[in-house]
C-alpha positions in Angstrom: 25.1 0.0 12.5 23.3 -2.0 9.8 24.1 -5.0 8.1 26.3 -4.8 4.6 24.8 -5.1 1.6 25.8 -8.0 -0.6 28.5 -7.7 -3.4 28.1 -7.1 -6.9 28.5 -9.9 -8.7 30.5 -9.7 -12.3 27.5 -9.3 -14.2 25.5 -7.0 -12.0 29.1 -4.4 -12.5 28.8 -4.7 -15.9 24.8 -4.1 -16.1 25.7 -0.8 -13.9 27.9 0.4 -16.8 26.3 -0.9 -19.3 22.7 0.7 -18.2 24.6 4.6 -18.0 26.6 4.0 -21.4 22.9 2.5 -23.0 20.9 5.6 -21.6 23.5 8.1 -22.4 23.4 7.5 -25.8 20.0 6.7 -26.5 17.5 9.2 -27.8 13.9 9.2 -26.0 11.5 7.3 -27.0 9.2 8.2 -29.8 5.9 7.1 -27.9 6.2 10.3 -25.5 7.3 10.7 -21.9 6.8 6.8 -20.2 3.7 5.6 -18.1 6.1 5.2 -14.9 8.6 7.9 -13.5 11.5 7.2 -15.5 14.2 8.1 -18.2 11.5 7.3 -21.3 14.2 5.8 -23.3 14.1 2.0 -23.3 12.1 -0.1 -21.3 13.7 -2.4 -18.5 12.9 -6.0 -20.1 14.3 -4.9 -23.4 17.5 -3.4 -21.6 18.1 -6.4 -19.8 17.9 -8.4 -22.7 20.4 -6.3 -24.7 22.7 -5.8 -21.8 22.7 -10.0 -20.9 23.7 -10.4 -25.0 26.4 -8.4 -24.2 27.6 -10.1 -21.7 27.6 -13.3 -23.1 29.5 -11.8 -26.0 31.9 -9.9 -24.5 35.8 -10.6 -25.0 37.0 -12.4 -22.2 39.7 -9.9 -20.7 36.6 -7.9 -20.4 34.9 -10.0 -18.6 37.9 -10.9 -16.6 38.4 -7.0 -15.4 34.8 -7.7 -14.1 35.0 -10.7 -12.1 38.7 -9.3 -10.5 36.3 -6.3 -9.5 33.3 -8.0 -7.9 36.4 -10.5 -6.0 37.3 -6.9 -4.9 33.7 -6.0 -3.9 33.4 -9.3 -2.2 36.5 -9.0 0.0 35.6 -5.6 1.0 32.1 -6.7 1.6 33.3 -10.0 4.1 35.5 -6.7 5.6 32.4 -5.1 6.8 30.4 -7.9 7.3 33.2 -9.1 9.9 33.0 -5.6 11.2 29.0 -5.5 11.7 29.4 -9.0 13.6 31.7 -7.6 15.9 29.5 -5.0 16.5 26.5 -6.6 16.7 28.4 -8.5 19.2 29.7 -6.2 21.3 26.3 -4.2 21.6 24.4 -7.7 23.0 27.2 -8.3 25.4 26.2 -5.1 27.0 23.9 -5.6 30.0 20.9 -3.5 30.3 19.8 -2.3 33.7 16.2 -2.8 32.7 14.7 -5.9 31.0 11.7 -5.1 28.6 9.3 -8.0 29.3 6.1 -7.4 27.8 2.6 -9.1 29.1 1.3 -11.5 26.8 -1.8 -10.8 25.6 -5.2 -11.9 27.0 -7.5 -12.9 24.4 -11.2 -13.2 25.7 -12.5 -17.1 26.3 -14.3 -18.1 24.0 -17.6 -20.7 25.2 -18.3 -24.0 23.3 -21.7 -22.2 22.0 -19.6 -19.4 20.8 -16.9 -21.7 19.5 -19.8 -23.1 17.7 -21.6 -19.9 16.2 -18.0 -19.0 15.0 -18.0 -21.6 12.5 
């Protein structure tokens, strides 16, 4: 069982929604295929600036909707994290029959003459 991922913020949830909407409505860039493997419609920096401006300009009721979604994400995260911590604690309390001690690695001894030449 892996540790749960942190919850998304209200802005991140808005960014996801706007990114999908933006990519669905934009045509492919006239430059042709992008240099990297992507959608070829808009660069990330331009998209981030556009979405950030939209986030700053949206109505308070829309922003409240995303903040409520983020609160729900946070509650689910805390529940999953508590379950994960119980799982990890249960695994660590199980006694193991074989201890796994590894010998320390031995380094060759250096003499003063070889230490002086190494500098």
